N, CA, C and O atoms as a GROMACS GRO file, in nm:
protein
  408
    1UNK      N    1   0.084  -0.120   0.000
    1UNK     CA    2   0.000   0.000   0.000
    1UNK      C    3   0.087   0.124   0.000
    1UNK      O    4   0.200   0.117   0.048
    2UNK      N    5   0.044   0.232  -0.048
    2UNK     CA    6   0.114   0.359  -0.052
    2UNK      C    7   0.245   0.353  -0.128
    2UNK      O    8   0.324   0.448  -0.122
    3UNK      N    9   0.271   0.246  -0.199
    3UNK     CA   10   0.392   0.236  -0.278
    3UNK      C   11   0.519   0.223  -0.197
    3UNK      O   12   0.628   0.251  -0.249
    4UNK      N   13   0.510   0.181  -0.070
    4UNK     CA   14   0.628   0.164   0.013
    4UNK      C   15   0.673   0.019   0.003
    4UNK      O   16   0.600  -0.072   0.042
    5UNK      N   17   0.792  -0.002  -0.048
    5UNK     CA   18   0.848  -0.136  -0.059
    5UNK      C   19   0.982  -0.136   0.011
    5UNK      O   20   1.074  -0.064  -0.029
    6UNK      N   21   0.994  -0.217   0.115
    6UNK     CA   22   1.116  -0.221   0.192
    6UNK      C   23   1.174  -0.362   0.186
    6UNK      O   24   1.099  -0.460   0.184
    7UNK      N   25   1.305  -0.372   0.183
    7UNK     CA   26   1.371  -0.501   0.176
    7UNK      C   27   1.371  -0.571   0.312
    7UNK      O   28   1.356  -0.693   0.319
    8UNK      N   29   1.388  -0.495   0.418
    8UNK     CA   30   1.391  -0.555   0.551
    8UNK      C   31   1.345  -0.451   0.652
    8UNK      O   32   1.331  -0.333   0.621
    9UNK      N   33   1.321  -0.499   0.774
    9UNK     CA   34   1.280  -0.406   0.881
    9UNK      C   35   1.389  -0.305   0.910
    9UNK      O   36   1.360  -0.195   0.956
   10UNK      N   37   1.514  -0.341   0.885
   10UNK     CA   38   1.625  -0.248   0.910
   10UNK      C   39   1.612  -0.125   0.822
   10UNK      O   40   1.649  -0.015   0.863
   11UNK      N   41   1.559  -0.143   0.701
   11UNK     CA   42   1.542  -0.031   0.609
   11UNK      C   43   1.420   0.054   0.643
   11UNK      O   44   1.407   0.166   0.593
   12UNK      N   45   1.331   0.002   0.725
   12UNK     CA   46   1.205   0.070   0.753
   12UNK      C   47   1.227   0.187   0.849
   12UNK      O   48   1.308   0.177   0.941
   13UNK      N   49   1.156   0.298   0.828
   13UNK     CA   50   1.163   0.408   0.925
   13UNK      C   51   1.102   0.363   1.057
   13UNK      O   52   1.019   0.271   1.059
   14UNK      N   53   1.141   0.426   1.168
   14UNK     CA   54   1.095   0.384   1.301
   14UNK      C   55   0.944   0.383   1.315
   14UNK      O   56   0.891   0.297   1.386
   15UNK      N   57   0.871   0.474   1.250
   15UNK     CA   58   0.726   0.479   1.265
   15UNK      C   59   0.657   0.368   1.190
   15UNK      O   60   0.538   0.344   1.211
   16UNK      N   61   0.727   0.299   1.103
   16UNK     CA   62   0.668   0.194   1.021
   16UNK      C   63   0.676   0.058   1.088
   16UNK      O   64   0.608  -0.036   1.046
   17UNK      N   65   0.756   0.045   1.193
   17UNK     CA   66   0.783  -0.085   1.253
   17UNK      C   67   0.675  -0.134   1.347
   17UNK      O   68   0.679  -0.249   1.390
   18UNK      N   69   0.580  -0.052   1.381
   18UNK     CA   70   0.472  -0.096   1.468
   18UNK      C   71   0.514  -0.095   1.614
   18UNK      O   72   0.588  -0.006   1.657
   19UNK      N   73   0.467  -0.192   1.691
   19UNK     CA   74   0.487  -0.195   1.836
   19UNK      C   75   0.611  -0.274   1.876
   19UNK      O   76   0.604  -0.360   1.964
   20UNK      N   77   0.721  -0.247   1.813
   20UNK     CA   78   0.845  -0.315   1.848
   20UNK      C   79   0.886  -0.284   1.991
   20UNK      O   80   0.937  -0.370   2.062
   21UNK      N   81   0.865  -0.164   2.032
   21UNK     CA   82   0.907  -0.123   2.166
   21UNK      C   83   0.792  -0.045   2.229
   21UNK      O   84   0.770   0.072   2.196
   22UNK      N   85   0.719  -0.109   2.321
   22UNK     CA   86   0.602  -0.046   2.382
   22UNK      C   87   0.634   0.085   2.450
   22UNK      O   88   0.555   0.180   2.445
   23UNK      N   89   0.750   0.093   2.515
   23UNK     CA   90   0.785   0.215   2.586
   23UNK      C   91   0.802   0.330   2.489
   23UNK      O   92   0.748   0.439   2.511
   24UNK      N   93   0.876   0.306   2.380
   24UNK     CA   94   0.896   0.414   2.283
   24UNK      C   95   0.766   0.456   2.218
   24UNK      O   96   0.742   0.576   2.201
   25UNK      N   97   0.682   0.361   2.180
   25UNK     CA   98   0.556   0.400   2.117
   25UNK      C   99   0.466   0.470   2.217
   25UNK      O  100   0.392   0.561   2.180
   26UNK      N  101   0.472   0.429   2.344
   26UNK     CA  102   0.394   0.495   2.447
   26UNK      C  103   0.439   0.639   2.464
   26UNK      O  104   0.356   0.730   2.474
   27UNK      N  105   0.570   0.662   2.468
   27UNK     CA  106   0.621   0.798   2.483
   27UNK      C  107   0.579   0.885   2.367
   27UNK      O  108   0.550   1.004   2.386
   28UNK      N  109   0.575   0.830   2.248
   28UNK     CA  110   0.543   0.909   2.130
   28UNK      C  111   0.394   0.935   2.116
   28UNK      O  112   0.355   1.043   2.071
   29UNK      N  113   0.311   0.840   2.154
   29UNK     CA  114   0.169   0.850   2.120
   29UNK      C  115   0.077   0.887   2.237
   29UNK      O  116  -0.032   0.940   2.214
   30UNK      N  117   0.117   0.860   2.357
   30UNK     CA  118   0.031   0.888   2.471
   30UNK      C  119   0.075   1.016   2.542
   30UNK      O  120   0.193   1.050   2.543
   31UNK      N  121  -0.021   1.085   2.601
   31UNK     CA  122   0.017   1.202   2.678
   31UNK      C  123   0.068   1.157   2.816
   31UNK      O  124   0.052   1.041   2.854
   32UNK      N  125   0.128   1.248   2.889
   32UNK     CA  126   0.190   1.215   3.017
   32UNK      C  127   0.087   1.158   3.114
   32UNK      O  128   0.115   1.061   3.183
   33UNK      N  129  -0.032   1.217   3.119
   33UNK     CA  130  -0.135   1.168   3.211
   33UNK      C  131  -0.163   1.020   3.189
   33UNK      O  132  -0.163   0.942   3.284
   34UNK      N  133  -0.186   0.980   3.065
   34UNK     CA  134  -0.217   0.840   3.036
   34UNK      C  135  -0.100   0.747   3.068
   34UNK      O  136  -0.121   0.633   3.110
   35UNK      N  137   0.023   0.795   3.050
   35UNK     CA  138   0.139   0.714   3.086
   35UNK      C  139   0.148   0.698   3.238
   35UNK      O  140   0.182   0.590   3.288
   36UNK      N  141   0.117   0.805   3.313
   36UNK     CA  142   0.116   0.797   3.459
   36UNK      C  143   0.010   0.698   3.505
   36UNK      O  144   0.036   0.614   3.591
   37UNK      N  145  -0.109   0.707   3.448
   37UNK     CA  146  -0.218   0.614   3.484
   37UNK      C  147  -0.175   0.469   3.458
   37UNK      O  148  -0.199   0.381   3.540
   38UNK      N  149  -0.112   0.447   3.344
   38UNK     CA  150  -0.068   0.311   3.311
   38UNK      C  151   0.032   0.259   3.415
   38UNK      O  152   0.024   0.144   3.456
   39UNK      N  153   0.126   0.344   3.458
   39UNK     CA  154   0.224   0.304   3.559
   39UNK      C  155   0.155   0.274   3.692
   39UNK      O  156   0.188   0.175   3.758
   40UNK      N  157   0.060   0.358   3.731
   40UNK     CA  158  -0.011   0.334   3.857
   40UNK      C  159  -0.082   0.200   3.856
   40UNK      O  160  -0.069   0.122   3.950
   41UNK      N  161  -0.156   0.171   3.749
   41UNK     CA  162  -0.227   0.044   3.742
   41UNK      C  163  -0.130  -0.074   3.731
   41UNK      O  164  -0.154  -0.179   3.791
   42UNK      N  165  -0.024  -0.058   3.658
   42UNK     CA  166   0.073  -0.167   3.638
   42UNK      C  167   0.140  -0.206   3.770
   42UNK      O  168   0.170  -0.323   3.792
   43UNK      N  169   0.164  -0.109   3.856
   43UNK     CA  170   0.238  -0.135   3.980
   43UNK      C  171   0.147  -0.140   4.103
   43UNK      O  172   0.193  -0.122   4.216
   44UNK      N  173   0.018  -0.166   4.081
   44UNK     CA  174  -0.077  -0.173   4.192
   44UNK      C  175  -0.128  -0.315   4.208
   44UNK      O  176  -0.138  -0.392   4.112
   45UNK      N  177  -0.161  -0.347   4.332
   45UNK     CA  178  -0.224  -0.477   4.358
   45UNK      C  179  -0.345  -0.454   4.448
   45UNK      O  180  -0.353  -0.356   4.522
   46UNK      N  181  -0.439  -0.546   4.440
   46UNK     CA  182  -0.563  -0.533   4.516
   46UNK      C  183  -0.537  -0.553   4.664
   46UNK      O  184  -0.473  -0.649   4.707
   47UNK      N  185  -0.587  -0.458   4.741
   47UNK     CA  186  -0.587  -0.468   4.888
   47UNK      C  187  -0.729  -0.437   4.929
   47UNK      O  188  -0.770  -0.321   4.932
   48UNK      N  189  -0.805  -0.540   4.961
   48UNK     CA  190  -0.947  -0.521   4.985
   48UNK      C  191  -1.014  -0.483   4.855
   48UNK      O  192  -1.000  -0.551   4.754
   49UNK      N  193  -1.087  -0.373   4.858
   49UNK     CA  194  -1.157  -0.327   4.738
   49UNK      C  195  -1.082  -0.216   4.665
   49UNK      O  196  -1.133  -0.159   4.568
   50UNK      N  197  -0.961  -0.186   4.710
   50UNK     CA  198  -0.882  -0.078   4.649
   50UNK      C  199  -0.755  -0.134   4.589
   50UNK      O  200  -0.716  -0.248   4.615
   51UNK      N  201  -0.690  -0.051   4.508
   51UNK     CA  202  -0.561  -0.088   4.450
   51UNK      C  203  -0.453  -0.002   4.516
   51UNK      O  204  -0.468   0.120   4.527
   52UNK      N  205  -0.345  -0.066   4.559
   52UNK     CA  206  -0.236   0.006   4.624
   52UNK      C  207  -0.107  -0.025   4.547
   52UNK      O  208  -0.076  -0.141   4.518
   53UNK      N  209  -0.033   0.080   4.515
   53UNK     CA  210   0.091   0.060   4.440
   53UNK      C  211   0.203   0.013   4.532
   53UNK      O  212   0.198   0.030   4.654
   54UNK      N  213   0.304  -0.047   4.470
   54UNK     CA  214   0.428  -0.072   4.541
   54UNK      C  215   0.487   0.064   4.574
   54UNK      O  216   0.432   0.166   4.534
   55UNK      N  217   0.598   0.068   4.646
   55UNK     CA  218   0.660   0.196   4.679
   55UNK      C  219   0.707   0.265   4.552
   55UNK      O  220   0.793   0.214   4.480
   56UNK      N  221   0.650   0.382   4.525
   56UNK     CA  222   0.686   0.461   4.407
   56UNK      C  223   0.701   0.607   4.447
   56UNK      O  224   0.610   0.664   4.508
   57UNK      N  225   0.813   0.666   4.415
   57UNK     CA  226   0.828   0.810   4.436
   57UNK      C  227   0.782   0.882   4.309
   57UNK      O  228   0.766   0.820   4.203
   58UNK      N  229   0.760   1.011   4.321
   58UNK     CA  230   0.725   1.088   4.202
   58UNK      C  231   0.836   1.080   4.098
   58UNK      O  232   0.809   1.077   3.978
   59UNK      N  233   0.960   1.077   4.143
   59UNK     CA  234   1.072   1.066   4.050
   59UNK      C  235   1.074   0.929   3.982
   59UNK      O  236   1.105   0.920   3.863
   60UNK      N  237   1.039   0.823   4.056
   60UNK     CA  238   1.029   0.689   3.996
   60UNK      C  239   0.928   0.691   3.881
   60UNK      O  240   0.956   0.642   3.771
   61UNK      N  241   0.813   0.749   3.908
   61UNK     CA  242   0.707   0.755   3.806
   61UNK      C  243   0.754   0.839   3.688
   61UNK      O  244   0.738   0.800   3.572
   62UNK      N  245   0.811   0.955   3.718
   62UNK     CA  246   0.858   1.045   3.612
   62UNK      C  247   0.959   0.975   3.521
   62UNK      O  248   0.952   0.987   3.399
   63UNK      N  249   1.052   0.902   3.580
   63UNK     CA  250   1.153   0.831   3.502
   63UNK      C  251   1.091   0.725   3.414
   63UNK      O  252   1.135   0.703   3.301
   64UNK      N  253   0.989   0.659   3.464
   64UNK     CA  254   0.923   0.551   3.387
   64UNK      C  255   0.838   0.604   3.273
   64UNK      O  256   0.817   0.534   3.174
   65UNK      N  257   0.788   0.727   3.287
   65UNK     CA  258   0.698   0.779   3.183
   65UNK      C  259   0.764   0.885   3.095
   65UNK      O  260   0.702   0.935   3.002
   66UNK      N  261   0.889   0.918   3.123
   66UNK     CA  262   0.958   1.016   3.040
   66UNK      C  263   0.907   1.157   3.060
   66UNK      O  264   0.890   1.232   2.963
   67UNK      N  265   0.882   1.194   3.185
   67UNK     CA  266   0.831   1.328   3.217
   67UNK      C  267   0.911   1.385   3.333
   67UNK      O  268   0.995   1.316   3.391
   68UNK      N  269   0.886   1.510   3.365
   68UNK     CA  270   0.953   1.571   3.480
   68UNK      C  271   0.880   1.531   3.607
   68UNK      O  272   0.761   1.498   3.604
   69UNK      N  273   0.951   1.536   3.719
   69UNK     CA  274   0.888   1.508   3.848
   69UNK      C  275   0.779   1.610   3.876
   69UNK      O  276   0.677   1.578   3.937
   70UNK      N  277   0.802   1.734   3.832
   70UNK     CA  278   0.703   1.840   3.856
   70UNK      C  279   0.572   1.810   3.784
   70UNK      O  280   0.464   1.832   3.840
   71UNK      N  281   0.579   1.760   3.661
   71UNK     CA  282   0.458   1.726   3.586
   71UNK      C  283   0.384   1.612   3.655
   71UNK      O  284   0.261   1.615   3.666
   72UNK      N  285   0.457   1.511   3.700
   72UNK     CA  286   0.395   1.399   3.771
   72UNK      C  287   0.331   1.451   3.900
   72UNK      O  288   0.221   1.409   3.934
   73UNK      N  289   0.400   1.541   3.971
   73UNK     CA  290   0.345   1.600   4.093
   73UNK      C  291   0.211   1.667   4.066
   73UNK      O  292   0.115   1.648   4.140
   74UNK      N  293   0.204   1.746   3.958
   74UNK     CA  294   0.078   1.816   3.924
   74UNK      C  295  -0.035   1.717   3.897
   74UNK      O  296  -0.148   1.736   3.942
   75UNK      N  297  -0.004   1.611   3.823
   75UNK     CA  298  -0.106   1.510   3.790
   75UNK      C  299  -0.154   1.440   3.917
   75UNK      O  300  -0.275   1.426   3.937
   76UNK      N  301  -0.060   1.397   4.002
   76UNK     CA  302  -0.098   1.329   4.125
   76UNK      C  303  -0.177   1.422   4.218
   76UNK      O  304  -0.271   1.379   4.284
   77UNK      N  305  -0.138   1.549   4.223
   77UNK     CA  306  -0.209   1.646   4.308
   77UNK      C  307  -0.354   1.661   4.261
   77UNK      O  308  -0.446   1.664   4.343
   78UNK      N  309  -0.375   1.671   4.130
   78UNK     CA  310  -0.511   1.683   4.076
   78UNK      C  311  -0.593   1.557   4.105
   78UNK      O  312  -0.710   1.566   4.142
   79UNK      N  313  -0.530   1.440   4.088
   79UNK     CA  314  -0.601   1.315   4.117
   79UNK      C  315  -0.636   1.304   4.265
   79UNK      O  316  -0.743   1.255   4.301
   80UNK      N  317  -0.546   1.350   4.350
   80UNK     CA  318  -0.572   1.349   4.494
   80UNK      C  319  -0.684   1.446   4.530
   80UNK      O  320  -0.774   1.411   4.607
   81UNK      N  321  -0.680   1.566   4.474
   81UNK     CA  322  -0.784   1.667   4.498
   81UNK      C  323  -0.921   1.615   4.454
   81UNK      O  324  -1.022   1.643   4.518
   82UNK      N  325  -0.923   1.540   4.343
   82UNK     CA  326  -1.049   1.484   4.292
   82UNK      C  327  -1.096   1.360   4.365
   82UNK      O  328  -1.202   1.306   4.332
   83UNK      N  329  -1.019   1.314   4.463
   83UNK     CA  330  -1.058   1.197   4.540
   83UNK      C  331  -1.031   1.064   4.469
   83UNK      O  332  -1.080   0.960   4.512
   84UNK      N  333  -0.954   1.068   4.361
   84UNK     CA  334  -0.924   0.946   4.286
   84UNK      C  335  -0.814   0.863   4.351
   84UNK      O  336  -0.815   0.740   4.342
   85UNK      N  337  -0.720   0.930   4.417
   85UNK     CA  338  -0.610   0.861   4.482
   85UNK      C  339  -0.587   0.920   4.620
   85UNK      O  340  -0.630   1.031   4.650
   86UNK      N  341  -0.518   0.842   4.704
   86UNK     CA  342  -0.466   0.895   4.830
   86UNK      C  343  -0.320   0.850   4.835
   86UNK      O  344  -0.284   0.747   4.777
   87UNK      N  345  -0.239   0.926   4.903
   87UNK     CA  346  -0.097   0.897   4.909
   87UNK      C  347  -0.055   0.887   5.054
   87UNK      O  348  -0.078   0.978   5.134
   88UNK      N  349   0.007   0.774   5.088
   88UNK     CA  350   0.056   0.752   5.223
   88UNK      C  351   0.199   0.703   5.211
   88UNK      O  352   0.224   0.592   5.164
   89UNK      N  353   0.293   0.786   5.253
   89UNK     CA  354   0.433   0.751   5.234
   89UNK      C  355   0.463   0.743   5.085
   89UNK      O  356   0.436   0.837   5.010
   90UNK      N  357   0.518   0.630   5.042
   90UNK     CA  358   0.548   0.612   4.900
   90UNK      C  359   0.446   0.521   4.832
   90UNK      O  360   0.467   0.479   4.718
   91UNK      N  361   0.336   0.491   4.901
   91UNK     CA  362   0.230   0.408   4.843
   91UNK      C  363   0.115   0.496   4.797
   91UNK      O  364   0.072   0.587   4.868
   92UNK      N  365   0.067   0.469   4.678
   92UNK     CA  366  -0.047   0.543   4.623
   92UNK      C  367  -0.164   0.446   4.618
   92UNK      O  368  -0.154   0.338   4.560
   93UNK      N  369  -0.276   0.485   4.679
   93UNK     CA  370  -0.397   0.404   4.678
   93UNK      C  371  -0.492   0.462   4.573
   93UNK      O  372  -0.525   0.580   4.576
   94UNK      N  373  -0.536   0.377   4.483
   94UNK     CA  374  -0.634   0.418   4.382
   94UNK      C  375  -0.770   0.395   4.446
   94UNK      O  376  -0.813   0.281   4.465
   95UNK      N  377  -0.838   0.504   4.478
   95UNK     CA  378  -0.965   0.499   4.551
   95UNK      C  379  -1.083   0.466   4.461
   95UNK      O  380  -1.179   0.400   4.503
   96UNK      N  381  -1.076   0.513   4.336
   96UNK     CA  382  -1.182   0.484   4.239
   96UNK      C  383  -1.120   0.491   4.099
   96UNK      O  384  -1.009   0.540   4.081
   97UNK      N  385  -1.193   0.442   4.003
   97UNK     CA  386  -1.142   0.436   3.866
   97UNK      C  387  -1.092   0.574   3.822
   97UNK      O  388  -1.161   0.674   3.836
   98UNK      N  389  -0.971   0.575   3.770
   98UNK     CA  390  -0.911   0.702   3.726
   98UNK      C  391  -0.977   0.751   3.598
   98UNK      O  392  -1.013   0.671   3.512
   99UNK      N  393  -0.993   0.883   3.586
   99UNK     CA  394  -1.060   0.940   3.468
   99UNK      C  395  -0.981   0.909   3.340
   99UNK      O  396  -0.859   0.893   3.344
  100UNK      N  397  -1.050   0.900   3.226
  100UNK     CA  398  -0.984   0.865   3.101
  100UNK      C  399  -0.891   0.973   3.046
  100UNK      O  400  -0.807   0.943   2.961
  101UNK      N  401  -0.903   1.094   3.091
  101UNK     CA  402  -0.816   1.201   3.042
  101UNK      C  403  -0.797   1.307   3.148
  101UNK      O  404  -0.869   1.310   3.248
  102UNK      N  405  -0.699   1.394   3.125
  102UNK     CA  406  -0.670   1.499   3.224
  102UNK      C  407  -0.660   1.631   3.156
  102UNK      O  408  -0.636   1.732   3.222
   0.00000   0.00000   0.00000
């Protein structure tokens, strides 16, 4: 299609290769909020009826999502203000389903 003929994947531009690297495609296609949400859910386990993350600092999250600690702080602060999460020490409790966008 589109007249693109490549001999091998090595010749293909990075955007043509598909989901070879989930982290890179996530950084390119998702906004910071959605990447933060993905990290929270990925590192959380059920405790009763809530989800609690393993120990995560704002810097840990920022490093995993390719954002600044300040940006992660703003997102977590908004989620906390909205009653979506609570933070105790380095554990984040997801109190209710996180909104689809920020």
